[in-house]
C-alpha positions in Angstrom: 0.0 0.0 0.0 3.0 2.3 0.2 2.7 3.5 -3.4 -1.0 4.4 -3.2 -2.0 8.0 -2.9 -5.2 9.5 -1.5 -6.4 10.1 -5.0 -6.2 6.4 -5.9 -9.2 5.6 -3.7 -11.2 8.1 -5.6 -11.3 5.9 -8.7 -12.9 2.5 -8.2 -14.1 -0.3 -10.4 -17.7 -1.4 -10.4 -18.1 -4.6 -12.4 -14.8 -3.7 -14.1 -16.0 -0.3 -15.1 -13.7 2.5 -14.0 -15.6 5.1 -11.9 -14.2 8.3 -10.6 -16.0 9.3 -7.3 -14.9 13.0 -7.7 -16.8 15.3 -10.0 -15.1 16.0 -13.3 -13.1 19.2 -13.2 -11.7 20.0 -16.6 -10.9 23.5 -15.6 -8.6 22.5 -12.8 -7.2 19.2 -13.9 -7.5 19.6 -17.7 -8.8 16.7 -19.9 -5.6 14.8 -19.6 -5.6 15.1 -15.8 -9.1 13.8 -15.6 -8.3 10.9 -17.9 -5.1 10.1 -16.0 -7.0 9.7 -12.8 -8.8 6.8 -14.4 -5.6 5.0 -14.9 -5.0 4.5 -11.1 -6.5 1.0 -11.0 -4.4 -0.1 -14.0 -1.2 1.3 -12.4 -2.0 -0.4 -9.1 -2.1 -3.7 -10.9 1.3 -3.0 -12.5 0.4 -1.6 -15.9 2.8 1.0 -17.1 1.0 4.1 -18.5 2.7 6.4 -21.0 1.3 9.8 -22.0 1.8 11.7 -25.2 -0.1 15.1 -25.1 1.2 17.4 -27.8 -2.0 19.5 -27.8 -0.7 22.6 -26.1 -2.8 25.7 -26.4 -5.8 24.0 -27.8 -9.0 24.9 -26.0 -11.4 21.9 -26.0 -15.1 22.8 -25.5 -16.7 21.2 -22.4 -19.0 18.9 -24.5 -16.1 17.6 -26.6 -13.9 17.1 -23.4 -16.7 15.2 -21.8 -17.2 12.9 -24.8 -13.4 12.3 -25.0 -13.4 11.6 -21.3 -16.3 9.1 -21.5 -14.6 7.4 -24.5 -11.3 7.1 -22.6 -13.2 5.7 -19.6 -14.7 3.0 -21.9 -11.4 2.1 -23.5 -9.6 2.1 -20.2 -12.3 0.0 -18.5 -12.0 -2.6 -21.3 -8.2 -2.6 -20.9 -8.7 -3.1 -17.1 -11.2 -5.9 -17.5 -9.9 -7.8 -20.5 -6.4 -6.9 -21.8 -3.9 -8.0 -19.2 -1.7 -5.3 -20.7 1.8 -4.6 -19.5 1.9 -1.2 -21.1 -0.8 1.3 -22.0 -0.3 4.5 -24.1 -2.6 7.4 -24.1 -2.3 10.2 -26.7 -4.3 13.4 -26.8 -3.3 15.5 -29.8 -4.5 18.2 -32.1 -5.2 17.1 -35.6 -6.7 19.0 -38.6 -9.5 21.1 -37.1 -10.0 18.6 -34.3 -8.7 16.6 -31.4 -7.7 13.0 -31.3 -7.6 10.6 -28.4 -5.8 7.3 -28.7 -5.8 4.6 -26.0 -3.5 1.7 -27.0 -2.4 -1.4 -25.1 -0.1 -4.4 -25.6 -2.6 -6.8 -24.1 -4.5 -9.8 -25.3 -6.5 -8.0 -28.0 -9.7 -9.4 -29.4 -11.5 -9.9 -32.7 -13.0 -6.5 -33.3 -15.5 -7.8 -35.9 -17.1 -10.1 -33.3 -17.0 -7.6 -30.5 -19.0 -5.0 -32.4 -21.6 -7.3 -33.8 -22.0 -10.0 -31.2 -25.2 -10.3 -29.1 -23.4 -10.2 -25.8 -20.3 -8.2 -26.4 -19.2 -4.7 -27.4 -22.2 -2.6 -26.2 -19.9 0.0 -24.6 -17.8 0.3 -27.8 -21.0 0.5 -29.9 -22.5 3.2 -27.7 -19.3 5.1 -27.7 -19.1 5.0 -31.5 -22.7 6.2 -31.8 -22.1 9.2 -29.5 -18.9 10.2 -31.2 -20.5 9.9 -34.7 -23.5 12.0 -33.5 -21.0 14.7 -32.5 -19.5 14.6 -36.0 -16.5 12.5 -35.0 -15.1 9.1 -35.9 -14.0 6.0 -33.9 -11.5 3.5 -35.1 -11.0 0.3 -33.2 -8.0 -1.8 -34.2 -7.6 -5.1 -32.3 -6.2 -8.4 -33.0 -6.1 -11.5 -30.7 -2.7 -11.6 -29.0 -1.6 -8.2 -30.5 -3.2 -5.6 -28.3 -5.9 -3.0 -28.9 -6.0 0.6 -30.1 -9.1 2.8 -29.8 -8.9 6.1 -31.6 -11.5 8.8 -31.2 -11.4 12.0 -33.4 -13.7 14.9 -32.8 -14.0 18.1 -34.8 -13.3 21.4 -32.9 -15.0 23.8 -35.3 
């Protein structure tokens, strides 16, 4: 318990879904800080988390930040529940007239075709994709059994 901080207990897992007990505060923590809080359970189990955030100076509207946060929560929850990843990389970067979030792991992967069309799997990913598409964005899920998973969410900023 020596490496745990007071903030670690603020993020819990309920049925494998990462849940932050604290209210979202994009103003104080920024989007990356809010997402980073969600990685505490993964770090506690030994997953190494790398960040790449070359989005300096980009103002992200609250609705877009919220959607990116919820997308990250879904991807990180899936990594926590299923991936057995040793390393996780999160990228938040400005792209042509938008912002891109990538959550990638080196875990067990899965068959993305089955996960998005099966009767008992992939509901979280499908709901995430619908919400992002309704906001004018795009979702790309790249997963292969034994080769890890990468979830990319791109949202327009104008």
